[in-house]
SERO-4910 file (N, C-alpha, C, O; in steps of 0.05 Angstrom, whole numbers):
BEGIN
 pado doro    nc1    nc2    nc3   cac1   cac2   cac3    cc1    cc2    cc3    oc1    oc2    oc3
  Met    A   4842   3789   2179   4829   3763   2182   4804   3763   2166   4786   3779   2170
  Asn    A   4803   3744   2146   4780   3742   2128   4762   3720   2138   4770   3697   2143
  Ile    A   4737   3726   2142   4716   3707   2151   4696   3705   2128   4685   3725   2119
  Asn    A   4693   3680   2119   4675   3674   2097   4647   3670   2109   4642   3649   2122
  Pro    A   4627   3688   2103   4601   3685   2115   4587   3659   2106   4569   3649   2121
  Phe    A   4594   3648   2084   4583   3623   2075   4592   3599   2093   4577   3581   2099
  Asp    A   4617   3600   2101   4628   3580   2120   4613   3582   2146   4607   3562   2158
  Leu    A   4608   3606   2155   4594   3610   2180   4565   3598   2179   4556   3584   2197
  Leu    A   4552   3603   2156   4525   3592   2152   4526   3562   2151   4508   3548   2163
  Lys    A   4546   3550   2137   4549   3522   2135   4553   3509   2162   4540   3489   2169
  Asn    A   4570   3521   2179   4576   3512   2205   4551   3514   2223   4546   3496   2239
  Ala    A   4537   3536   2221   4512   3540   2236   4491   3519   2230   4478   3509   2248
  Lys    A   4489   3514   2204   4470   3493   2195   4477   3466   2206   4460   3451   2216
  Lys    A   4502   3460   2205   4512   3434   2216   4506   3432   2246   4496   3412   2255
  Met    A   4512   3453   2260   4508   3452   2289   4479   3450   2296   4472   3437   2315
  Gln    A   4461   3463   2280   4433   3462   2283   4423   3433   2280   4407   3423   2296
  Glu    A   4433   3420   2259   4427   3391   2254   4436   3375   2277   4420   3358   2287
  Gln    A   4460   3379   2288   4469   3363   2311   4451   3368   2336   4445   3349   2350
  Met    A   4443   3392   2340   4425   3398   2363   4399   3384   2359   4388   3373   2378
  Asn    A   4387   3385   2336   4363   3372   2330   4365   3342   2336   4347   3330   2349
  Ser    A   4387   3330   2327   4391   3302   2331   4393   3296   2360   4382   3276   2370
  Phe    A   4408   3313   2375   4412   3309   2403   4386   3312   2418   4382   3297   2437
  Gln    A   4368   3331   2411   4342   3333   2425   4326   3307   2421   4312   3300   2440
  Glu    A   4328   3294   2398   4314   3270   2394   4326   3247   2412   4312   3228   2419
  Arg    A   4351   3248   2418   4364   3227   2434   4360   3232   2464   4367   3215   2481
  Leu    A   4350   3255   2471   4347   3260   2500   4331   3240   2516   4337   3234   2539
  Ala    A   4311   3229   2503   4293   3208   2516   4310   3182   2521   4302   3166   2538
  Asp    A   4332   3179   2507   4348   3155   2510   4369   3158   2532   4381   3138   2541
  Ile    A   4373   3182   2541   4393   3187   2562   4377   3183   2588   4357   3196   2593
  Thr    A   4387   3164   2605   4372   3159   2631   4392   3160   2654   4416   3158   2651
  Ala    A   4381   3163   2677   4396   3163   2702   4378   3155   2724   4354   3161   2724
  Thr    A   4389   3140   2743   4373   3131   2767   4385   3144   2792   4409   3143   2797
  Gly    A   4366   3157   2806   4374   3169   2832   4364   3151   2854   4343   3138   2851
  Ala    A   4378   3150   2876   4372   3133   2898   4375   3148   2924   4390   3167   2927
  Ala    A   4360   3138   2944   4361   3150   2971   4356   3127   2992   4343   3107   2986
  Gly    A   4367   3132   3015   4362   3112   3037   4375   3086   3032   4365   3065   3038
  Gly    A   4398   3086   3019   4413   3061   3012   4397   3044   2993   4400   3020   2994
  Gly    A   4382   3056   2975   4367   3042   2955   4338   3036   2964   4324   3021   2950
  Leu    A   4329   3046   2985   4301   3043   2993   4282   3055   2973   4260   3045   2968
  Val    A   4291   3078   2960   4275   3091   2941   4293   3096   2916   4315   3106   2920
  Glu    A   4284   3090   2892   4298   3096   2868   4279   3109   2848   4256   3102   2845
  Ile    A   4291   3130   2834   4275   3145   2815   4291   3145   2789   4316   3150   2790
  Glu    A   4279   3139   2767   4292   3139   2740   4280   3162   2724   4256   3167   2722
  Leu    A   4299   3176   2712   4292   3200   2695   4304   3197   2669   4325   3183   2666
  Asn    A   4293   3210   2648   4307   3212   2622   4318   3240   2617   4314   3258   2632
  Gly    A   4331   3243   2595   4344   3268   2588   4324   3291   2583   4332   3315   2581
  Lys    A   4299   3284   2579   4278   3305   2576   4267   3313   2603   4248   3328   2606
  Leu    A   4281   3303   2624   4273   3308   2652   4246   3298   2658   4231   3310   2674
  Glu    A   4238   3276   2645   4213   3262   2651   4218   3238   2670   4238   3224   2668
  Leu    A   4199   3235   2687   4200   3213   2706   4193   3187   2692   4171   3185   2681
  Ile    A   4210   3168   2692   4205   3142   2679   4194   3122   2699   4175   3108   2693
  Ser    A   4206   3121   2722   4196   3101   2742   4204   3109   2770   4223   3124   2775
  Val    A   4188   3099   2789   4193   3102   2818   4191   3075   2830   4172   3060   2825
  Arg    A   4212   3068   2845   4213   3042   2859   4216   3047   2889   4235   3061   2898
  Ile    A   4197   3037   2904   4198   3040   2934   4197   3012   2944   4179   2996   2938
  Thr    A   4218   3005   2960   4220   2978   2970   4198   2973   2992   4189   2992   3004
  Pro    A   4191   2948   2996   4174   2942   3018   4184   2952   3045   4168   2959   3063
  Gln    A   4210   2951   3049   4222   2960   3074   4216   2990   3078   4211   2998   3101
  Ala    A   4217   3005   3057   4211   3034   3060   4181   3037   3066   4174   3055   3082
  Met    A   4164   3022   3055   4136   3024   3061   4129   3016   3091   4112   3027   3103
  Glu    A   4144   2996   3101   4140   2987   3128   4149   3005   3150   4143   3001   3173
  Met    A   4164   3026   3142   4175   3045   3162   4153   3059   3176   4155   3066   3199
  Gly    A   4130   3064   3161   4107   3077   3173   4111   3107   3177   4094   3119   3190
  Asp    A   4133   3119   3167   4138   3147   3172   4135   3161   3145   4153   3161   3128
  Thr    A   4111   3173   3142   4105   3187   3116   4124   3209   3110   4134   3211   3088
  Asp    A   4132   3225   3131   4151   3247   3125   4178   3237   3115   4189   3249   3097
  Leu    A   4187   3215   3128   4213   3203   3120   4211   3193   3091   4230   3197   3076
  Leu    A   4190   3179   3084   4186   3169   3057   4185   3191   3038   4198   3189   3017
  Gln    A   4172   3213   3043   4172   3236   3025   4200   3248   3022   4208   3255   3000
  Asp    A   4214   3249   3043   4242   3259   3041   4259   3241   3024   4276   3251   3008
  Leu    A   4256   3215   3027   4271   3196   3010   4264   3200   2981   4282   3199   2964
  Ile    A   4239   3203   2975   4231   3206   2947   4243   3232   2936   4254   3231   2914
  Met    A   4242   3253   2951   4253   3279   2942   4284   3275   2938   4294   3284   2918
  Ala    A   4297   3263   2956   4326   3260   2954   4333   3243   2930   4352   3249   2916
  Ala    A   4318   3222   2926   4324   3204   2903   4319   3220   2876   4334   3218   2856
  Phe    A   4298   3236   2877   4292   3253   2852   4315   3271   2847   4325   3273   2825
  Asn    A   4324   3285   2868   4346   3306   2865   4372   3291   2856   4386   3300   2838
  Asp    A   4377   3268   2867   4400   3252   2859   4399   3245   2829   4418   3248   2815
  Gly    A   4375   3236   2820   4371   3229   2792   4375   3253   2774   4387   3252   2753
  Met    A   4364   3275   2782   4366   3300   2767   4395   3308   2763   4403   3314   2740
  Ala    A   4411   3307   2783   4439   3314   2782   4453   3295   2763   4470   3304   2747
  Lys    A   4447   3269   2764   4460   3250   2747   4452   3254   2717   4468   3253   2699
  Val    A   4426   3258   2713   4418   3262   2685   4430   3287   2673   4438   3288   2650
  Lys    A   4433   3309   2690   4445   3333   2680   4474   3329   2673   4484   3339   2653
  Asp    A   4487   3313   2690   4515   3307   2685   4518   3292   2658   4536   3297   2642
  Asn    A   4499   3272   2654   4499   3256   2629   4495   3274   2604   4508   3270   2584
  Ile    A   4476   3293   2608   4470   3311   2585   4495   3329   2580   4503   3333   2557
  Ser    A   4507   3339   2601   4531   3355   2597   4553   3340   2584   4567   3350   2567
  Ser    A   4557   3315   2591   4577   3299   2578   4570   3294   2548   4588   3295   2531
  Glu    A   4546   3289   2543   4537   3285   2514   4542   3311   2498   4553   3309   2476
  Val    A   4534   3334   2509   4538   3359   2495   4568   3364   2491   4577   3373   2470
  Gly    A   4584   3358   2512   4612   3362   2509   4624   3345   2487   4641   3354   2471
  Ala    A   4615   3320   2487   4625   3302   2466   4618   3311   2438   4633   3310   2419
  Met    A   4593   3322   2436   4583   3330   2410   4597   3356   2400   4602   3359   2376
  Thr    A   4601   3374   2419   4611   3400   2410   4641   3404   2415   4654   3422   2404
  Gly    A   4653   3386   2432   4680   3389   2438   4685   3410   2459   4707   3418   2465
  Ile    A   4663   3420   2471   4664   3442   2490   4653   3432   2516   4631   3422   2517
  Asn    A   4668   3434   2537   4658   3425   2565   4648   3450   2580   4664   3468   2587
  Ile    A   4623   3451   2584   4609   3473   2597   4600   3463   2625   4578   3452   2626
  Pro    A   4615   3467   2646   4606   3458   2672   4578   3469   2679   4573   3493   2677
  Gly    A   4560   3451   2688   4534   3460   2696   4515   3468   2673   4495   3481   2678
  Phe    A   4523   3462   2649   4508   3469   2625   4477   3463   2628   4462   3482   2624
  Pro    A   4469   3440   2636   4440   3435   2637   4427   3450   2660   4402   3448   2663
  Gly    A   4441   3463   2677   4430   3476   2701   4409   3497   2693   4392   3506   2710
  Ala    A   4409   3506   2667   4391   3526   2659   4363   3513   2652   4344   3528   2648
  Met    A   4362   3486   2651   4337   3472   2645   4317   3477   2665   4295   3467   2663
***
């Protein structure tokens, strides 16, 4: 089996360019996590940055701080799972390789 080192370098350079392009697109990948039937919604981007938090007036009227904190945490975790799935799908489409849980290392 003959492996041309120049082909390997060419492919590595192409993959590096694709990864650089993908990193720039991470901010455009978004997901919304929700909890309490939509009482709390959290939007995150592919850089795992918090974009927005929406808390309905009904959630504020509950008067239970611990419950509201739990709803925020649950919505955040839901959003994180969704954005990681979106990233995994994007990486799979780009590379042709499906790596379950790939973004879990983030």
